[in-house]
C-alpha positions as CSV (number, residue, x, y, z in Angstrom):
1,M,-282.9,131.4,203.6
2,S,-281.4,128.0,203.3
3,T,-283.6,124.9,203.5
4,V,-281.4,123.7,206.3
5,F,-282.2,126.8,208.3
6,E,-285.9,126.4,207.6
7,S,-285.7,122.8,208.7
8,L,-284.0,123.9,211.9
9,V,-286.8,126.4,212.6
10,A,-289.4,123.7,212.1
11,A,-287.5,121.2,214.3
12,S,-286.8,123.6,217.2
13,G,-290.2,123.1,218.9
14,L,-290.6,126.9,219.2
15,S,-293.3,129.0,217.5
16,P,-292.1,129.7,213.9
17,I,-291.8,133.5,214.3
18,F,-290.0,133.2,217.6
19,A,-287.8,130.3,216.3
20,R,-286.7,132.2,213.3
21,S,-285.2,135.1,215.3
22,T,-283.9,132.9,218.1
23,M,-282.2,130.3,215.9
24,K,-280.8,133.1,213.7
25,R,-279.1,134.7,216.7
26,A,-277.8,131.3,217.9
27,C,-276.3,130.5,214.5
28,E,-274.8,134.0,213.9
29,R,-273.3,133.9,217.4
30,V,-270.9,131.1,216.1
31,G,-270.4,132.6,212.7
32,V,-272.9,130.5,210.7
33,P,-274.9,132.6,208.1
34,I,-278.5,131.4,207.9
35,E,-278.8,132.4,204.2
36,T,-276.3,129.8,203.1
37,M,-276.4,127.4,206.0
38,T,-275.3,123.9,205.2
39,R,-275.5,120.6,207.1
40,S,-271.9,121.1,208.2
41,D,-272.7,124.7,209.4
42,L,-275.6,123.3,211.4
43,T,-273.2,120.9,213.1
44,K,-271.0,123.8,214.1
45,A,-274.0,125.6,215.6
46,L,-275.4,122.8,217.6
47,P,-273.9,123.8,221.0
48,S,-275.2,127.4,220.6
49,I,-278.7,126.0,219.5
50,R,-278.8,123.8,222.6
51,R,-278.0,126.8,224.9
52,V,-280.8,128.7,223.4
53,L,-283.3,125.9,223.7
54,E,-282.3,125.3,227.3
55,T,-283.6,128.9,228.0
56,F,-287.1,128.1,226.7
57,L,-287.8,124.4,227.0
58,P,-287.7,121.8,229.8
59,P,-284.6,119.6,229.8
60,A,-286.4,116.5,228.4
61,D,-287.8,118.6,225.6
62,V,-284.3,120.1,224.8
63,D,-282.9,116.6,224.5
64,A,-285.7,115.4,222.3
65,R,-285.4,118.5,220.0
66,M,-281.6,118.2,219.8
67,R,-282.0,114.6,218.7
68,I,-284.3,115.8,215.9
69,I,-282.1,118.7,215.0
70,S,-279.0,116.6,215.0
71,K,-280.6,114.3,212.4
72,L,-280.7,117.4,210.0
73,T,-276.9,117.3,209.9
74,T,-276.8,114.1,207.9
75,P,-278.0,113.6,204.3
76,P,-281.5,112.1,203.9
């Protein structure tokens, strides 16, 4: 797994095991392979990730998590 994907799992706000499978599906839905995910790939997957998080988290939490996840798209 890429470190970008592992960071996404940690930033999602979901339990790690659930987040892994859920974020994997969200990324693959838009053609982003998690094994080689880059920051640019993550940018492409953001809308799909938001849709998934909206299913499981309250709106305020989704916005907060998406701000954190969006920061992962830029170099440290």
